[in-house]
C-alpha positions as CSV (number, residue, x, y, z in Angstrom):
1,M,33.6,12.9,-17.3
2,H,31.0,12.2,-14.6
3,H,33.3,9.7,-12.9
4,L,36.2,12.2,-13.0
5,L,34.1,15.0,-11.4
6,S,32.4,12.9,-8.7
7,G,34.4,9.8,-8.0
8,S,32.9,6.4,-7.2
9,L,30.1,5.8,-4.7
10,T,31.2,5.3,-1.1
11,I,29.1,3.4,1.5
12,E,29.4,4.9,4.9
13,R,28.3,2.7,7.8
14,V,27.4,4.3,11.1
15,T,25.8,3.0,14.3
16,V,23.7,5.5,16.2
17,P,22.6,5.0,19.8
18,I,18.9,6.0,20.4
19,S,17.7,6.7,24.0
20,G,14.6,4.6,24.8
21,L,14.8,2.6,21.5
22,P,12.4,-0.4,22.1
23,L,14.0,-3.9,22.0
24,S,11.8,-4.7,19.0
25,L,13.6,-2.0,17.0
26,Q,17.2,-2.8,18.1
27,G,19.4,-3.2,15.0
28,T,17.0,-1.4,12.7
29,T,18.8,-0.3,9.5
30,L,18.2,2.9,7.5
31,V,19.6,3.8,4.1
32,Q,20.0,7.5,3.5
33,L,20.4,9.0,0.0
34,S,20.5,12.7,-0.7
35,D,21.1,15.5,-3.3
36,F,20.5,13.7,-6.5
37,H,20.4,16.9,-8.7
38,F,19.0,14.8,-11.5
39,D,19.2,17.0,-14.5
40,G,21.3,15.2,-17.0
41,V,24.5,16.9,-15.9
42,R,25.2,16.6,-12.1
43,I,24.7,12.8,-11.7
44,S,25.4,10.0,-14.1
45,E,22.9,7.3,-14.7
46,Q,25.6,4.8,-13.7
47,L,26.1,6.4,-10.3
48,L,22.3,6.5,-9.7
49,A,21.9,2.9,-10.7
50,A,24.8,1.9,-8.5
51,A,23.3,3.7,-5.5
52,I,19.9,2.0,-6.0
53,A,21.5,-1.4,-6.5
54,Q,23.6,-1.0,-3.4
55,S,20.7,0.1,-1.3
56,N,18.7,-2.9,-2.3
57,A,21.6,-5.2,-1.6
58,L,21.7,-3.9,2.0
59,A,18.0,-4.9,2.4
60,P,17.3,-1.9,4.8
61,D,14.3,-1.5,7.0
62,L,13.7,2.0,5.7
63,V,15.1,4.2,3.0
64,L,15.2,8.0,3.6
65,L,15.7,10.6,0.8
66,T,16.8,14.0,2.1
67,G,16.1,16.4,-0.7
68,D,17.4,18.2,-3.8
69,F,16.0,15.7,-6.2
70,V,16.4,18.2,-9.1
71,T,18.5,21.3,-9.7
72,R,16.3,24.0,-11.4
73,D,13.8,22.4,-13.8
74,P,11.4,20.2,-11.8
75,R,10.4,18.1,-14.8
76,P,13.2,15.6,-14.5
77,I,11.5,14.3,-11.3
78,Y,9.4,12.0,-13.4
79,P,12.3,10.0,-15.0
80,L,14.1,10.1,-11.6
81,A,11.0,8.7,-10.0
82,E,11.1,5.8,-12.4
83,H,14.6,4.9,-11.0
84,L,13.6,5.6,-7.4
85,K,10.6,3.3,-7.8
86,Q,13.1,0.4,-7.8
87,L,14.3,1.1,-4.2
88,Q,13.2,-1.7,-1.8
89,S,12.9,-1.7,1.9
90,R,10.8,-3.5,4.6
91,C,9.0,-0.3,5.8
92,G,9.0,1.9,2.7
93,V,10.7,4.9,1.3
94,Y,10.2,8.5,2.5
95,G,11.4,11.9,1.4
96,V,11.7,15.5,2.2
97,L,12.3,18.4,-0.2
98,G,15.4,20.5,-0.5
99,N,15.9,24.1,-1.5
100,H,16.3,23.2,-5.2
101,D,13.0,21.3,-5.1
102,D,11.2,24.4,-3.9
103,C,12.1,27.1,-6.4
104,T,8.4,27.7,-7.4
105,P,5.1,26.6,-5.9
106,S,4.2,24.7,-9.0
107,G,7.6,23.1,-9.1
108,R,7.2,21.9,-5.5
109,L,3.9,20.3,-6.4
110,M,5.3,18.6,-9.4
111,I,8.1,17.1,-7.4
112,I,5.7,15.9,-4.7
113,D,3.5,14.4,-7.5
114,G,6.4,12.6,-9.2
115,L,7.6,11.1,-5.9
116,H,4.1,10.0,-5.0
117,R,3.8,8.2,-8.3
118,A,6.9,6.2,-7.1
119,N,5.1,5.5,-3.8
120,I,7.4,7.8,-1.9
121,P,5.5,10.1,0.5
122,V,7.0,13.5,0.9
123,L,6.8,14.9,4.5
124,W,6.4,18.6,4.7
125,N,6.1,19.4,8.5
126,E,4.5,16.0,8.9
127,I,4.9,12.9,11.0
128,A,4.8,9.3,9.7
129,Y,4.9,6.0,11.5
130,P,6.7,3.5,9.3
131,F,7.8,1.5,12.4
132,G,4.6,2.2,14.4
133,P,4.1,4.6,17.3
134,E,7.4,3.7,19.1
135,L,9.7,5.5,16.6
136,P,8.0,8.3,14.6
137,L,9.6,9.8,11.5
138,V,9.3,13.6,11.2
139,G,9.9,15.4,8.0
140,L,10.4,19.1,8.0
141,A,9.9,21.7,5.2
142,D,13.2,23.0,3.8
143,L,14.8,25.6,6.0
144,W,15.1,28.2,3.2
145,S,11.4,27.9,2.4
146,G,10.6,29.8,5.6
147,E,8.0,27.1,6.4
148,S,10.1,24.7,8.5
149,D,8.1,24.3,11.7
150,P,9.6,22.1,14.4
151,R,6.5,22.7,16.5
152,I,5.2,19.6,14.8
153,L,7.3,17.8,17.5
154,Q,4.8,19.0,20.1
155,Q,2.5,16.2,18.9
156,L,4.9,13.6,20.2
157,A,5.2,12.5,23.9
158,P,8.6,13.7,25.3
159,D,9.7,10.2,26.1
160,T,9.1,9.0,22.5
161,P,12.3,8.6,20.5
162,R,12.1,10.1,17.0
163,L,13.9,10.5,13.7
164,V,13.8,13.9,11.9
165,M,14.5,14.5,8.2
166,A,15.6,18.1,7.4
167,H,17.4,18.8,4.2
168,N,19.7,21.6,5.5
169,P,22.0,20.7,8.4
170,D,21.6,24.3,9.7
171,A,18.1,23.2,10.8
172,A,19.9,21.7,13.8
173,E,20.0,25.2,15.3
174,Q,16.2,25.6,14.9
175,L,15.7,22.2,16.4
176,A,18.0,22.7,19.4
177,P,15.2,23.2,21.9
178,W,13.5,20.0,20.9
179,R,14.2,16.3,21.4
180,V,15.8,15.0,18.2
181,D,17.3,11.6,18.6
182,L,18.7,11.7,15.0
183,Q,18.4,14.4,12.4
184,L,19.2,13.3,8.9
185,S,20.3,16.0,6.4
186,G,22.2,16.6,3.1
187,H,22.6,19.9,1.3
188,S,26.3,20.4,1.9
189,H,27.7,17.9,-0.7
190,G,30.3,17.5,2.1
191,G,31.9,20.7,0.8
192,Q,32.8,18.7,-2.4
193,I,36.5,19.5,-1.9
194,V,38.1,18.3,1.4
195,L,41.7,19.3,2.1
196,P,43.8,16.8,4.1
197,K,44.1,17.8,7.8
198,L,42.1,21.1,7.1
199,G,38.6,20.0,6.3
200,P,36.0,21.1,3.8
201,L,37.2,23.9,1.5
202,P,34.3,26.3,2.3
203,L,35.3,26.1,6.0
204,V,39.0,26.7,5.2
205,I,38.2,29.6,2.9
206,R,36.0,31.2,5.6
207,Q,39.0,31.2,7.9
208,L,41.3,32.6,5.2
209,R,38.9,35.2,3.7
210,P,39.9,38.1,5.9
211,Y,43.5,37.8,4.5
212,I,42.5,37.6,0.8
213,P,42.3,41.0,-1.0
214,R,38.7,42.0,-1.8
215,F,39.3,42.4,-5.6
216,I,40.4,38.7,-5.7
217,R,37.4,37.6,-3.6
218,R,35.0,39.4,-6.1
219,R,36.5,37.6,-9.1
220,V,36.8,34.1,-7.7
221,R,33.4,32.6,-6.8
222,Y,34.7,30.1,-4.3
223,L,36.4,32.9,-2.4
224,S,33.3,35.1,-2.1
225,D,30.8,34.8,0.8
226,E,28.5,32.6,-1.4
227,C,29.4,29.5,0.5
228,D,28.4,31.2,3.7
229,R,24.9,31.7,2.2
230,V,24.7,28.0,1.3
231,M,25.5,26.9,4.8
232,V,26.4,28.5,8.1
233,H,27.7,25.4,9.9
234,W,30.3,24.0,7.5
235,E,31.8,22.2,10.5
236,W,28.8,19.9,10.1
237,A,29.5,19.3,6.4
238,S,29.5,15.5,6.7
239,G,29.2,12.6,9.1
240,L,27.8,12.3,12.6
241,H,27.7,15.3,15.0
242,Q,26.5,15.9,18.5
243,V,24.6,19.2,18.6
244,G,23.8,19.8,22.2
245,P,21.7,16.8,23.3
246,N,20.7,16.0,19.7
247,Q,22.5,14.0,17.0
248,L,22.9,15.0,13.4
249,Y,24.0,13.0,10.4
250,V,24.9,14.8,7.2
251,N,25.1,12.8,4.0
252,R,27.6,14.1,1.3
253,G,25.0,13.5,-1.5
254,L,25.2,11.9,-4.9
255,G,25.1,14.9,-7.3
256,T,28.1,17.0,-8.1
257,Y,28.6,20.7,-9.0
258,F,31.6,21.9,-11.0
259,P,34.6,21.9,-10.2
260,G,33.8,18.4,-8.9
261,R,34.7,16.4,-5.8
262,F,38.1,15.9,-4.2
263,R,38.5,13.5,-1.2
264,C,34.7,13.8,-0.9
265,A,33.1,10.9,-2.7
266,P,29.3,10.6,-3.3
267,E,27.7,8.7,-0.5
268,L,25.2,6.1,0.5
269,T,24.7,5.9,4.2
270,E,23.8,2.7,6.1
271,I,22.7,3.6,9.6
272,T,22.1,1.0,12.3
273,L,20.0,2.1,15.3
274,V,20.9,0.6,18.7
275,A,19.6,1.3,22.2
276,A,21.7,3.9,24.1
277,T,23.2,2.7,27.3
278,V,22.7,5.0,30.2
């Protein structure tokens, strides 16, 4: 059932040029995992184990987890953390929270606690230095929390390259005035259903919605404007995008909502950083 709804894990490999990347960090590798939705329904133990095993096999320099660890109940963070504790990398594992992790103040604290027990710091408008001062890692609060504050970037010198984790790709709009060499996001699940030559289903539906009778839109959840509330920029649903001078990578996530995935497999991303050529 899980396999039928989600499909098998896909590894996406992408090389990202970073302006001013020091020679010592040339070829640095990141693994990104996102949107676990660990609740006994939306991700199988087999898929989770495969993602962790594959990440470890890649021997990355850094592992980044971009939110939505749970779905509604925060308590599954503790068994999930036992799995995530197995992730290995040279410079550690870091996370940010997603909208599902921030349903209540106490739930947010429980998830942060669970991840800390697995030695995974959660960055909430904070800067970390896993590679030292030459390539800071910035983690923002989730966009929907109303607490996302890119002014944290003011603490960095303008000529310092930086990575930014922000669960929701739409944060790229908020970050547009700032230098962001690479924003890593999830949230979209890639749209879950991708139509050949047309793209993610939510984007296709948005274009067709004016031609669909209102009484039908009210009855069919996928045809309502609910997807527009989930995300504005469905054109950024997955993969690498140039947003003004900034770069954005969106991971399709591991967890799956009904009706499942079609041509949109769960994803582990291996990102290799290289110095941009002028």
